[in-house]
LUMRODO-259844 format. One record per residue: x, y, z of N, C-alpha, C in turn; residue in three letters. Coordinates in pm, whole numbers, padded with zeros to 5 digits, always signed. Each point is the difference from the previous one (the first is absolute). Layout:
% LUMRODO-259844
XYZXYZXYZAla ...
% end
This chain:
% LUMRODO-259844
+08637+08847+17973-00071-00027+00131-00140-00002-00019Met -00065-00120+00038-00132+00000-00009-00088+00002+00109Ser +00041-00031+00098-00083+00007+00139+00089-00002+00143Gly -00078+00072+00098+00072+00000+00137-00153-00002+00081Leu +00024-00062+00131-00095+00015+00067+00025+00051+00122Leu -00099+00077+00085+00032+00061+00121-00102-00046+00104Gly +00047+00014+00132-00077-00031+00104+00068+00015+00130Gly -00037-00023+00117+00077+00028+00134+00036-00151+00051Gln +00136-00007+00007+00064-00124+00056+00138+00013+00043Ala +00057-00087+00066+00136+00003+00026+00090-00041-00121Thr +00063+00105-00032+00093-00010-00118+00092-00130+00019Leu +00063-00010+00123+00097-00118-00002-00059-00137-00031Glu -00126+00001+00070-00067-00138-00066-00029-00008-00146Asp -00033+00108-00056-00033+00002-00147+00139-00034-00087Arg +00111+00057+00040+00108-00024-00071+00099-00113+00017Phe -00045-00081+00099+00077-00120+00056+00012-00088-00123Asp -00127-00026-00065+00008-00117-00085+00060+00029-00122His +00050+00130-00035+00069+00032-00127+00136+00000+00022Leu +00056-00038+00105+00166-00030+00003+00073+00136-00008Gly -00083+00090+00044+00064+00159-00018+00014+00064+00171Glu +00073+00074+00009+00022+00047+00152-00117+00113+00014Glu -00061-00050+00111-00125+00075+00034+00030+00163+00048Ala -00083+00089-00051+00018+00135+00064-00031-00003+00143Pro +00001+00125+00063-00001+00020+00128-00164-00070+00054Val -00001-00068+00098-00114-00058+00025-00110+00104+00073Thr -00128-00028-00020-00094+00095+00074-00130+00000-00101Gly -00086+00046+00059-00131+00015-00072-00007+00124-00108Gln +00013-00034-00126+00017+00098-00094-00097-00055-00104Arg -00032+00092-00101-00090-00030-00125+00078-00084-00082Glu -00035-00119-00035+00057-00085-00110-00045+00050-00130Leu +00095+00042-00077-00017+00055-00141+00053-00102-00102Thr +00032-00107+00015+00054-00089-00097+00029-00153+00052Gly -00066-00097-00050+00049-00139+00019-00013-00073-00131Ile +00067-00138+00016+00011-00060-00131-00051-00133+00030His -00079-00038-00080-00070-00132-00002+00059-00094-00087Leu +00090-00090+00027+00069-00096-00078-00100-00103-00068Gly +00079-00077-00053-00073-00146-00065-00032-00098+00118His -00014+00043+00096-00055-00087+00116-00140+00028+00044Gln -00049-00107+00075-00152+00063+00054+00019+00112+00084Pro -00113+00086-00028+00006+00141+00072+00003-00007+00148Val -00046-00127+00077+00006-00002+00123+00138+00021+00072Glu +00105-00036-00098+00131-00006+00063+00069+00142-00005Gln -00072+00098-00051+00061+00137-00018-00021+00082+00119Thr -00078-00051+00101-00005+00070+00142-00122+00106-00014Gly -00085-00021-00107-00133+00100+00004-00101-00065+00122Ile -00059+00097+00042-00097-00032+00136-00099-00078-00068Asp -00060+00013-00102-00105-00068-00053+00025-00083-00142His +00063-00112+00044+00053-00079-00127-00110-00028-00112Pro +00043-00025-00119-00080-00039-00114+00023-00147-00015Val -00066-00102+00058+00073-00125-00019-00038-00050-00147His +00128-00068-00034-00008-00070-00108+00013+00108-00138Gly +00052+00131+00013+00019+00073-00104+00148+00009-00017Val +00031-00004-00114+00161+00012-00018-00007+00128-00121Thr +00124+00053+00018+00014+00123-00103+00108+00105+00045Gly +00015+00101-00062+00076+00105+00029-00045+00129-00042Arg +00001+00094+00081-00037+00138-00027+00117+00063-00089Leu -00030+00053-00120+00105+00023-00081+00096+00134+00017Gly +00098-00054+00082+00100+00081+00036+00106-00019-00111Leu +00113+00128+00024+00107-00006-00069-00043+00004-00148Gly +00082-00087-00082-00031+00022-00162-00105-00078-00033Thr -00077-00076+00068-00110-00063-00055-00119+00100-00026Asp -00023+00040-00106-00115+00104-00022-00132-00080-00071Arg +00016-00105-00039-00126-00050-00054-00100-00082+00084Gly +00024-00116+00012-00086-00070+00070-00005+00029+00162Gly +00092+00072+00077+00001+00026+00117-00139+00086+00033Gly -00016+00100-00092-00127+00080+00048-00129-00084-00006Ser +00000-00094-00095-00116-00073-00018-00024-00081+00133Glu +00119-00062+00036-00009-00088+00126-00060+00105+00114Arg +00062+00117-00001-00030+00070+00126-00136+00027-00003Met -00078+00019-00104-00137+00024-00018-00076-00116+00028His +00039-00103-00016-00071-00163+00048-00001+00011+00137Ile +00150+00014+00063-00005-00011+00143-00062+00106+00086Leu -00024+00123-00068-00067+00094+00079-00161+00018-00019Ile -00027-00018-00138-00134+00035-00018-00079-00139+00004Ile +00054-00093-00090-00086-00110-00014-00001-00088+00126Asp +00099-00029+00046-00025-00088+00131-00043+00080+00098His +00055+00136+00029-00062+00084+00106+00050-00027+00131Gly +00110-00102+00002+00047-00015+00156+00095+00113+00044His +00075+00076-00084+00086+00073+00047-00052+00145+00017Leu -00134-00002-00047-00047+00146+00022-00060+00026+00153Cys +00091+00017+00088-00027+00026+00148+00055+00143+00022Thr -00067+00056+00135+00035+00130+00024+00174+00024+00014Pro +00059-00125+00008+00160+00040+00019+00052+00040-00126Gln -00058-00038-00112+00049+00045-00146-00024+00131-00017Leu +00108+00089-00011-00058+00155-00019+00067+00059-00108Lys +00095-00062-00070+00055+00057-00114+00060-00090-00090Arg +00005+00023-00119+00034-00068-00117+00063+00087-00107Ile +00145-00016-00030+00068+00071-00094+00017-00082-00133Leu -00033+00070-00108-00025-00051-00115+00096+00060-00124Leu +00029-00047-00136+00058+00053-00086-00116+00047-00090His -00109-00012+00020-00102+00031-00090-00154+00009+00093Arg -00063+00097-00039-00147-00002+00091-00079-00121-00010Pro -00084-00020+00093-00088-00119+00007-00133+00057+00058Ser -00097-00010-00076-00145+00048+00033-00044-00109+00093Asp +00037-00155-00012-00051-00085+00076+00035+00011+00149Arg +00125+00034+00048+00053+00034+00108-00059+00112+00070Leu -00044+00106-00078-00081+00124+00071-00118-00041+00034Glu -00064-00104-00086-00137-00049+00027+00018-00079+00125Ala +00099-00056+00040+00004-00082+00119+00020+00059+00129Ala +00024+00154-00010+00015+00049+00102+00155+00057+00037Gly +00095-00052-00065+00145+00016+00005+00042+00125-00020Leu +00130+00043+00025+00042+00116-00046+00120-00019-00095Asp -00019-00011-00113+00130-00020-00107+00074+00123+00003Pro +00128-00031-00016+00093+00114-00033+00073-00020-00163Trp +00005+00086-00080+00071-00017-00116+00135+00058+00026Leu +00107-00070+00001+00114+00053+00035+00101-00021-00136Val +00110+00101+00003+00090+00007-00104+00104-00129+00012Asn +00015-00095-00077+00085-00102-00008+00144+00045+00031Ala +00020+00114-00072+00159+00065+00028+00035+00052+00128Arg -00106+00002+00098+00041+00057+00141+00015-00151+00066Asp -00027-00099-00026+00028-00129+00088+00100-00101-00086Val +00075+00041-00068+00089-00073-00061+00104-00064+00114Lys +00038-00108-00003+00084-00064+00084+00138+00042-00010His +00074-00013+00100+00147+00047-00003+00093-00058-00104Leu +00084+00063-00085+00069-00100-00102+00106-00064+00082Pro +00031-00117-00060+00107-00091+00046-00053-00088+00128Gly -00124-00007+00016-00057-00101+00107-00090-00102-00081Arg -00001-00125+00061-00074-00110-00061-00147+00035-00025Pro -00058-00044-00095-00133+00050-00042-00099-00108-00017Lys -00083-00037+00085-00105-00104-00010-00134+00065+00028Thr -00116-00066-00015-00116+00051+00009-00001+00022+00166Asp +00032-00092+00091-00015+00005+00129+00100+00126+00047Arg +00103+00012-00047+00087+00122+00044-00077+00125-00054Leu -00047+00003-00103-00090+00111-00061-00107+00033+00102Asp -00055-00094+00042-00094+00018+00100+00032+00069+00116Ala +00110-00057+00058+00043+00058+00125+00050+00138-00008Val +00066+00042-00114+00039+00118-00040-00107+00102-00006Trp -00129-00039-00078-00114+00084-00015-00048+00034+00124Leu -00031-00124+00101-00056+00011+00123+00094+00139+00088Ala +00133-00029-00012+00088+00089+00095-00006+00156-00057Lys -00029+00018-00145+00007+00119-00048-00136+00081+00033Val -00125-00097-00010-00120+00062+00037-00010+00039+00156Ala +00048-00094+00080-00012+00002+00142+00069+00126+00046Glu +00111+00056-00070+00092+00101+00040-00065+00140-00061Arg -00122-00016-00065-00078+00126-00052+00101+00045-00101Gln +00055-00082-00083+00099+00050-00128-00083+00010-00121Met -00135-00025-00027-00079-00019-00109-00087+00111+00002Leu -00038+00071-00111-00106+00056-00009-00091-00016-00098Arg -00150-00009+00010-00094-00047-00073+00007+00109-00114Pro +00000-00075-00140-00042+00091-00105-00146+00049-00003Ser -00027+00096-00104-00144+00059+00015-00054-00102-00098Phe -00134-00054+00056-00089-00089-00056-00136+00074-00002Val -00068+00042-00108-00134+00062-00002-00092-00105+00059Pro -00146+00041+00030-00081-00095+00031-00047-00082-00118Pro -00067-00101+00035-00058-00094-00105-00068+00075-00126Pro -00085+00092+00050-00094+00068-00101+00086+00090-00097Gln +00110+00068+00040+00079+00067-00078+00087-00084-00085Ile +00037-00129+00054+00094-00082-00072-00099-00048-00122Arg -00119-00044+00025-00080-00015-00117+00001+00122-00133Leu -00015+00107+00062+00001+00124-00098+00129+00001-00049Leu +00131-00038+00086+00121+00027-00061+00022-00114-00122Arg -00049-00119+00007+00010-00091-00090-00070+00025-00130Asp -00094+00061+00006-00058+00061-00127+00042+00121-00067Leu +00060+00097+00072+00066+00117-00049+00133-00040-00044Thr +00060-00094+00045+00151-00053-00065-00041-00079-00131Arg -00094-00098+00011-00051-00058-00123-00027+00072-00127Tyr -00084+00111+00065-00027+00108-00110+00135+00072-00074Arg +00076+00028+00085+00146+00039-00052+00062-00115-00101Val +00001-00094+00045+00055-00103-00083-00065-00028-00131Asp -00130+00020-00008-00105-00015-00111+00037+00123-00095Leu +00021+00126+00052+00035+00108-00067+00121-00033-00083Val +00091-00046+00091+00149-00027-00074+00005-00106-00119Ser -00088-00090+00024-00022-00090-00096-00063+00058-00137Val -00099+00070+00018-00082+00073-00111+00115+00100-00051Arg +00069+00093+00057+00099+00078-00048+00113-00053-00079Thr +00022-00141+00039+00114-00091-00061-00054-00030-00153Ala -00145-00034+00015-00055-00044-00134-00014+00118-00096Glu -00044+00113+00051-00010+00129-00089+00131+00025-00046Lys +00122-00024+00062+00136+00026-00047+00019-00095-00116Asn -00039-00130+00040+00020-00080-00144-00091+00035-00108Arg -00122+00040+00021-00061+00053-00116+00075+00120-00074Val +00056+00097+00077+00068+00087-00068+00115-00035-00070Glu +00068-00095+00063+00128-00063-00066-00045-00063-00133Lys -00118-00076-00006-00048-00063-00100-00012+00092-00115Leu -00086+00113+00028-00007+00084-00114+00106+00066-00035Leu +00092+00014+00065+00133+00061-00055+00069-00093-00093Glu -00001-00129+00054+00057-00105-00097-00084-00011-00139Asp -00129+00051+00000-00075-00005-00133+00018+00132-00064Ala +00071+00077+00056+00032+00169-00036-00111+00056-00023Gln -00078+00009+00102-00135+00069+00031+00058+00078+00137Ile +00002+00146-00042+00054+00093+00095-00100+00071+00083Lys -00115-00094+00021-00107+00073+00066+00040+00070+00149Leu +00094-00060+00055+00025+00074+00130+00097+00105-00013Ser +00031+00047-00111+00083+00119-00021-00112+00129-00013Val -00100-00046-00058-00107+00108-00011-00111+00009+00100Val -00043-00130+00047-00096+00013+00129+00066-00005+00132Ala -00033+00085+00101+00074-00020+00120-00050-00122+00076Ser -00123-00057-00030-00047-00124+00067-00068-00070-00133Asp +00064-00116-00031-00037-00085-00111-00126-00061+00035Ile -00021-00012+00137-00125-00080+00043-00122+00077+00050Phe -00001+00125-00049-00123+00081+00004-00104-00044-00089Gly -00082+00082+00009-00140-00032-00119+00047-00018-00128Val +00087+00108-00047+00051+00000-00156+00086-00104-00025Ser +00093-00013+00097+00089-00117-00015-00048-00151-00003Gly -00111-00014+00078-00062-00143+00011-00053-00036-00127Arg -00095+00129-00051-00054-00035-00142+00065-00024-00123Glu +00139+00081+00021+00092-00023-00111+00038-00150+00008Met +00070-00037+00106+00049-00145+00020-00128-00087-00024Met -00137+00015+00037-00082-00096-00054-00038-00017-00140Ala +00033+00140-00072-00010-00016-00149+00115-00082-00055Ala +00115+00025+00072+00128-00099-00051-00039-00142+00002Leu -00087-00045+00122-00028-00135+00022-00094-00040-00105Leu -00090+00088-00049-00119-00028-00088+00058-00004-00133Ala +00121+00016-00038+00068-00013-00126+00018+00119-00087Gly -00028+00111+00076+00022+00144-00082+00138+00053+00009Lys +00065+00020-00115+00126+00035-00007+00031+00141-00056Arg -00119+00060-00055+00049+00123-00078+00010+00120+00120Asp +00114+00080-00016+00033+00076+00108-00112+00118+00000Pro -00052+00053-00119-00084+00096+00011-00145-00047+00080Thr -00034-00116-00027-00129-00037+00068+00033-00020+00142Thr +00113-00057+00041+00031-00006+00143+00020+00126+00065Leu +00078+00111-00063-00003+00145+00071-00141+00056-00007Ala -00096-00017-00059-00124+00047-00009-00082-00040+00138Gln +00054-00115+00083-00064-00048+00106+00026+00087+00130Leu +00090+00130-00037+00033+00060+00123-00114+00069+00048Ala -00005+00031+00133-00096+00057+00068+00046+00140+00067Arg -00080+00096+00014+00008+00114+00079+00130+00071-00045Ala +00082+00025+00110+00130+00074-00024+00102-00079-00097Ser -00011-00107-00012+00066-00089-00104-00017+00031-00128Met -00109+00038-00042-00010+00034-00152+00080+00123-00046Arg +00060+00067+00076+00103+00103-00020+00127-00063-00055Arg +00006-00123+00034+00131-00059-00047-00016-00119-00105Lys -00108+00017-00082-00047-00093-00096+00136-00027-00115Ile +00049+00115-00047+00130-00010-00087+00104-00076+00073Pro +00042+00020+00126+00100-00091+00070-00048-00153+00002Leu -00137-00021+00040-00045-00140+00018+00016-00068-00136Leu -00024+00068-00105+00007-00072-00127+00144-00031-00058Glu +00101+00062+00069+00121-00016-00025+00056-00124+00095Glu -00059+00013+00114+00031-00086+00117-00052-00170-00023Ala -00101+00004-00103-00071-00139-00024+00062-00062-00133Phe +00096+00070-00050+00072-00062-00119+00101-00099+00054Val -00020-00133+00001+00068-00096+00049-00020-00143-00060Gly +00024-00087+00069-00012-00151-00058-00049-00088+00085Arg -00140+00047+00054-00056-00061+00101-00070-00127-00089Phe +00020-00130+00049-00034-00113-00055-00086-00108+00090Asn -00033-00103-00049-00088-00099+00098+00052-00041+00103Asp +00156-00026-00005+00074-00051+00115-00020+00116+00120His +00024+00123-00056-00034+00117+00119-00146-00005+00031His -00083-00030-00089-00142+00010+00049-00013-00101+00114Ala +00028-00141-00011-00010-00065+00082+00043+00026+00160Phe +00142+00037-00020+00050+00047+00129-00072+00137+00055Leu -00042+00080-00080-00071+00104+00062-00133-00036+00064Leu -00068-00097-00071-00131-00027+00045+00011-00081+00146Arg +00100-00068+00015+00040-00089+00116+00026+00098+00101Thr +00085+00117-00028+00037+00091+00115-00110+00080+00022Met -00081+00039-00067-00122+00092+00029-00089-00093+00081Met -00027-00112-00048-00084-00086+00102+00048+00000+00134Ala +00134-00039+00023+00055-00007+00126-00008+00150+00063Arg +00001+00112-00050-00008+00129+00063-00154+00022+00059Ile -00085-00042-00104-00144+00020+00037-00042-00104+00143Asp +00073-00103-00026-00037-00100+00114+00071+00039+00119Glu +00113+00069+00006+00071+00058+00129-00085+00116+00043Thr -00054+00089-00104-00073+00114+00058-00133-00035+00060Ser -00053-00111-00037-00137-00051+00060+00046-00045+00142Ala +00126-00068+00013+00034-00057+00135+00023+00128+00100Asp +00074+00096-00077+00017+00121+00106-00117+00061+00041Ile -00092+00016-00108-00155+00032+00064-00051-00045+00112Ala +00013-00139-00020-00060-00100+00113+00045+00010+00125Ala +00149+00016+00002+00081+00032+00108-00035+00122+00075Val -00025+00111-00086-00010+00133+00050-00138-00004+00064Glu -00112-00057-00049-00118-00015+00053-00005-00064+00124Thr +00089-00112+00036+00019-00071+00108+00055+00108+00104Arg +00109+00077-00046+00074+00100+00098-00116+00077+00045Ile -00074+00069-00083-00100+00093+00052-00098-00077+00090Glu -00014-00104-00002-00119-00061+00109+00085-00015+00120Glu +00138-00018-00011+00070-00031+00144+00031+00129+00052Leu +00015+00117-00077+00040+00129+00085-00130+00095+00037Val -00119-00071-00035-00111+00076+00038-00013+00024+00156Ala +00055-00080+00079-00008+00062+00149+00124+00106+00004Pro +00085+00019-00075+00092+00104+00011-00035+00116-00086Phe -00108+00011-00048-00033+00109-00115+00039+00119+00072Ala -00011+00043+00114+00031+00131+00040+00168+00028-00011His +00062-00090+00044+00132-00012-00008+00063+00030-00135Ala -00070-00082-00095+00042+00012-00133-00030+00140-00065Val -00111+00049+00031-00050+00142-00036+00114+00089+00032Glu +00056-00002+00144+00071+00106+00033+00143-00010-00058Arg +00033-00120-00026+00137-00040-00081-00020+00050-00137Leu -00108+00000-00051-00028+00030-00163+00020+00169+00008Asp -00025+00062+00111+00048+00152-00017+00125+00039-00006Glu +00102-00071+00016+00134+00001-00011+00041+00032-00125Ile +00073+00112-00026+00053+00046-00160+00075-00125-00038Thr -00053-00062-00110+00081-00113-00061-00044-00137+00014Gly -00068-00014+00104-00076-00126+00063-00138-00017-00036Val -00020-00117-00089-00136-00026-00047-00057-00134+00083Gly -00111-00042-00048-00063-00097+00096+00081-00137-00022Arg +00063-00012-00106+00080-00129-00012+00127+00018+00107Thr +00045+00092-00008+00156+00049+00074-00072-00015+00160Ala -00131+00042+00022-00028-00007+00118-00018-00132+00050Ala -00074-00080-00081-00035-00136+00018+00141-00088+00044His +00125+00023-00075+00107-00069+00015+00080+00050+00139Ala -00011+00124+00035+00050+00067+00132-00063-00080+00111Met -00143+00013+00001-00048-00075+00116+00014-00142+00003Ile -00001-00077-00112+00056-00135+00000+00131-00034+00055Ala +00098+00094-00026+00122-00030+00057+00041+00022+00142Glu -00043+00138+00028+00000+00041+00140-00100-00001+00113Ile -00112-00039-00067-00130-00013+00082-00056+00133+00067Gly -00104-00015+00075-00043+00108+00057+00030+00039+00150Leu +00059-00091+00058+00025+00035+00124+00156+00049+00028Asp +00020+00144+00003+00136+00065+00031+00048-00020+00115Met -00063-00067+00116+00069-00005+00105+00127-00096+00004Thr +00004-00083-00117+00119-00098-00013+00111+00091-00034Arg +00001+00130-00040+00111+00078-00027-00032+00137+00075Phe +00068+00030+00122-00018+00090+00079+00007+00135-00079Pro +00085+00037-00088+00004+00113-00071-00012-00008-00155Thr +00006+00087-00067+00009+00004-00155+00151-00039-00027Ala +00091+00031+00079+00146-00016-00051+00016-00166+00033Ala -00055-00068+00111+00003-00137-00005-00069-00079-00124His -00117+00055-00055-00036-00056-00142+00063+00009-00103Leu +00070+00123-00011+00099+00014-00116+00103-00064+00023Cys +00057-00031+00116+00120-00074+00017-00053-00173-00048Ser -00093-00030+00057-00039-00136-00041-00027-00021-00151Trp -00053+00114-00074-00023-00012-00127+00140+00038-00088Ala +00097+00029+00065+00141+00019-00046-00028+00131-00102Arg -00066+00103+00054+00013+00120-00062+00061+00109+00092Phe +00097-00054+00080+00088+00089+00064+00145-00041-00030Ala +00073+00106+00001+00135-00001-00033+00093-00112+00093Pro +00063-00084-00047+00073-00095+00080+00124+00052+00086Gly +00027-00045+00119+00117+00068+00071+00098-00090+00032Ile +00133+00007-00028+00113-00091+00003+00107+00096+00048Lys +00042-00010+00121+00100+00089+00067+00104-00083+00067Glu +00137+00043-00018+00091-00088+00049+00124+00104+00033Ser +00051+00012+00127+00103+00096+00023-00036+00136-00023Ala -00123+00045+00025-00031+00130-00036-00007+00039-00133Gly -00003-00090-00098-00029+00021-00137-00098-00084-00057Lys -00080+00081-00080-00131-00070-00060+00054-00095-00116Asn -00045-00116-00017+00050-00094-00107-00137+00003-00097Lys +00034-00037-00133-00091-00029-00089-00082+00157-00045Gly -00094-00031-00079-00071+00123-00037-00135+00021+00045Arg -00038-00060+00117-00116+00025+00070-00120-00060-00094Gly +00014-00106-00068-00101-00072-00078-00122-00044+00092Ser -00104-00024-00042-00114-00015+00098-00001-00153+00011Thr +00044-00082-00104-00018-00130+00008-00113-00057-00062Gly -00038-00132-00007-00116-00081-00055-00103-00028+00100His -00123+00068-00019-00103-00015+00075-00121-00106-00081Gly -00118+00038+00057-00125-00050-00059-00012+00046-00131Asn +00031-00078-00112-00001+00040-00168-00106+00066-00014Pro -00140-00066+00044-00149+00028-00030-00028+00147+00036Tyr +00062+00023+00132-00043+00143+00060+00085+00082-00078Leu +00133-00036-00026+00079+00110-00078-00076+00028-00114Ala -00032-00088-00090-00054+00022-00134-00126+00068+00015Arg -00071+00004+00105-00116+00073+00008+00048+00158+00038Ala +00088+00004+00094+00064+00129+00037+00064+00098-00116Leu +00081-00086-00070+00080+00042-00115-00117+00049-00112Gly -00090-00080-00018-00091+00051-00108-00084+00133+00044Glu -00028+00012+00130-00059+00108+00036+00090+00131+00011Ala +00131-00043+00018+00080+00113+00001+00035+00071-00119Ala -00006-00094-00111+00016+00038-00140-00126+00092-00063Val -00108-00057+00065-00139+00055-00051-00001+00161+00085Ala +00064+00001+00093-00031+00105+00095+00112+00118-00066Ala +00095-00039-00063+00113+00068-00043-00058+00091-00117Ser -00093-00043-00068-00052+00068-00087-00108+00095+00028Arg -00021+00038+00115-00116+00081+00038+00067+00130+00067Thr -00101+00109+00000+00046+00110+00060-00036+00015+00158Asp +00070-00092+00076-00044-00004+00149+00120-00024+00089Thr -00004-00005+00110+00111-00002+00108+00085-00112-00046Phe -00060-00117-00018+00094-00120-00039+00050+00016-00143Leu -00057+00073-00084+00060+00008-00133+00102+00091+00016Gly -00001+00111+00083+00104+00103+00012+00128-00064+00084Glu -00035-00099+00082+00094-00059+00070+00090-00080-00089Arg -00079-00084-00089+00055-00059-00094+00091+00072-00093Tyr -00017+00105-00063+00070+00076-00068+00131+00066+00060Arg -00025+00053+00122+00107+00057+00088+00122-00100+00021Arg -00053-00144+00046+00104-00080+00020+00063-00067-00131Ile -00070+00007-00117+00030-00061-00113+00131+00092-00053Ala -00025+00136+00011+00113+00084-00053+00129-00027+00076Arg -00013-00034+00124+00134+00006+00092+00061-00135+00004Arg -00104-00123+00006+00051-00140+00018-00034-00101-00099Arg -00080+00056-00096-00028-00112-00126-00153-00033+00031Gly -00068-00074-00117-00119-00037+00007-00030-00121+00085Lys +00102-00099+00016-00031-00120+00091-00015+00035+00114Lys +00097+00087+00075-00014+00039+00133-00105+00078+00028Lys -00054+00084-00103-00116+00069+00030-00128-00096+00009Ala +00010-00087-00080-00116-00119+00016-00021-00046+00129Val +00118-00052+00056+00010-00075+00113-00032+00115+00114Val +00015+00134-00007-00022+00097+00118-00145+00009-00021Ala -00047+00032-00099-00145+00021-00001-00099-00121+00026Val +00053-00110-00052-00073-00132+00083+00010-00015+00115Gly +00102+00041+00084+00009+00007+00141-00082+00115+00046Arg -00013+00090-00041-00108+00107+00043-00132-00041-00019Ser -00033-00063-00094-00131-00070-00015-00017-00109+00102Ile +00097-00075+00037-00023-00096+00102-00021+00067+00138Leu +00075+00107+00032-00024+00057+00121-00140+00073+00004Val -00058+00064-00109-00147+00024-00001-00088-00098+00029Ile +00029-00142-00065-00083-00098+00028-00006-00049+00121Val +00099+00005+00064+00025-00043+00163-00092+00099+00095Trp +00000+00142-00050-00081+00084+00095-00143-00015-00049His -00028-00035-00120-00156-00004-00028-00052-00142+00083Leu +00068-00107-00014-00033-00135+00060+00020+00018+00143Leu +00077+00078+00060+00011-00005+00136-00132+00099+00073Ser -00034+00089-00081-00108+00090+00068-00122-00018-00112Asp -00122-00080+00048-00117-00017-00089-00045+00140-00048Pro +00014+00107+00064-00061+00132-00017+00092+00079-00085Asp +00113-00026-00030+00097+00083-00056-00044-00019-00160Ala +00028+00127-00078+00001+00010-00131+00108+00043-00076Arg +00039-00019-00118+00103+00047-00078-00034+00162-00034Phe +00113+00082+00029-00027+00127-00052+00141+00030-00074His -00015+00030-00141+00121+00059-00073+00047+00123+00054Asp +00124+00015+00011+00069+00124+00067+00018+00105-00129Leu +00002-00059-00118+00005+00096-00113+00142+00004-00051Gly +00022+00032-00144+00118-00016-00046+00100+00132+00026Ser -00056+00077+00074+00073+00158+00042+00017-00013+00144Asp +00005-00139+00048+00023+00001+00145+00147+00037+00038Phe +00098-00054-00084+00136+00015+00016+00030+00162-00013Tyr -00043+00067-00088+00014+00124-00033-00048+00080+00116Ser -00103-00033+00048-00069+00091+00121+00098-00042+00107His +00041-00112+00046+00081-00045+00095+00151+00079-00013Arg +00046+00021-00109+00131+00058-00028-00010+00143+00000Ile +00066+00043+00091-00001+00176+00001+00063+00070-00117Gly -00029+00121-00048+00073+00063-00101+00136-00002+00011Pro +00042+00047+00120+00155+00031+00035+00075-00142-00042Glu -00067-00109+00035+00082-00136-00022+00007-00029-00147Arg -00093+00043-00061-00016-00035-00158+00082+00121-00058Lys +00018+00115+00047+00094+00092-00060+00150-00046+00017Lys +00034-00040+00114+00106-00050+00032+00064-00133-00100Arg -00107-00075-00007+00040-00124-00100+00024+00042-00141Ala -00083+00106-00061+00013+00042-00125+00153+00059-00015His +00027+00082+00105+00122+00074-00013+00120-00105+00001Val -00007-00105+00095+00103-00090-00003+00020-00072-00144Arg -00112-00048-00042-00008-00066-00132+00075+00081-00116Gln -00026+00150-00017+00056+00078-00091+00150+00021+00038Leu +00025+00020+00120+00141+00004+00033+00080-00133-00030Glu -00066-00106+00023+00073-00135-00047+00033-00001-00174Ala -00074+00078-00071+00019+00014-00149+00088+00084-00020Leu +00049+00084+00092+00123+00106-00019-00071+00148-00021Gly -00089+00005+00049-00074+00136-00019+00030+00091+00143Tyr +00011+00116-00015-00017+00072+00137-00133+00086+00001Lys -00077-00035+00108-00126+00050+00005-00024+00112+00075Val -00060+00106-00036-00042+00119+00062-00176+00008-00015Thr -00057+00007+00144-00144+00008+00002-00057+00135+00024Leu -00099+00021-00069-00060+00142-00001-00151-00021+00002Glu -00055+00066+00106-00167-00026+00002-00065+00065-00127Pro -00103-00067-00048-00067+00047-00096-00087+00115+00047Ala -00033+00099-00118-00042+00113+00021-00147-00023+00036Ala 
% end
């Protein structure tokens, strides 16, 4: 689905030329028409565009239809009248927003035609018009243009980091092929010591003792292990591949730095929001940039924090039939870039002695680490919603002892007694002197 036009008109007049039974007549908002391969003045538009032929891309035509729509509405300008109120698209369009129109981004899954019926572009146009007229469509969340620009950069940064990580993995595999076990000794072979050692390999040095002496700081304690790790068969072929891979890594790192600089320029107007999100346990500036880019700053689009979690697919799925719950309550697939940022923040928070860290450990003991990461990610998203909803709100950590203070001693005592009795013990409690 590429385009729908909306305005005030008599629907019977609009649908007569399509050969479809007209809906109930009357003055209603027209939410979909179809321009066939005939002059536009024959379609019943009040302000004809003489001599223009074409089709707004409805149905399965996703390519040129959108471009034709832009030509009809923007370039010629004849259709930009007060009667045009809404356009439904399969992807956002800045040009339509600049023209003063109200574009809606809708999910194509919600407007599929009924199976078993004939399918043509004209019938699809009629079907889309009927579905939209009966208020059976919901607009998807589309952030404002400035946030979309930031989103392009943050997503591109994620892709560049993935490319660099893949190249680093190739370097490690190449060293393993040459029997160089540097990754066994060094936790990061691309640190200062590892880079100098690989540069020496490219310079023609092969002596394990000489290479091991290039270790810096704490790595010098592992010099004997490094000497064993550099006993291999590194040759000119490996040197050629390593030089090429290192050049790509350095080039990608430079690109990432340039993208990050541009991101900092775009988030300058949102510096206060970034600063407050940075206070959340596990959330850094990079994660804060990604969250703002994906959900924006205007939380009025999500009435409550639960709405935001549901949109991001960080809420359990509900599937019930005949009073029985089906499935395992999986969250489903949401925004992968937002899920990535929340997952990384949750893992980072799990290693801290804070409320979120203790929440992760409590859930991980009962439900496993994966469910604990999703639960902590949801908690972070709830915190983000409250911080963005209230410009004066600040993050306050409840502390790792929050649960122990909330749970009374009698409740804890009963829980321990039940656990011992489940193991086959008879428990008798006596107060300490």
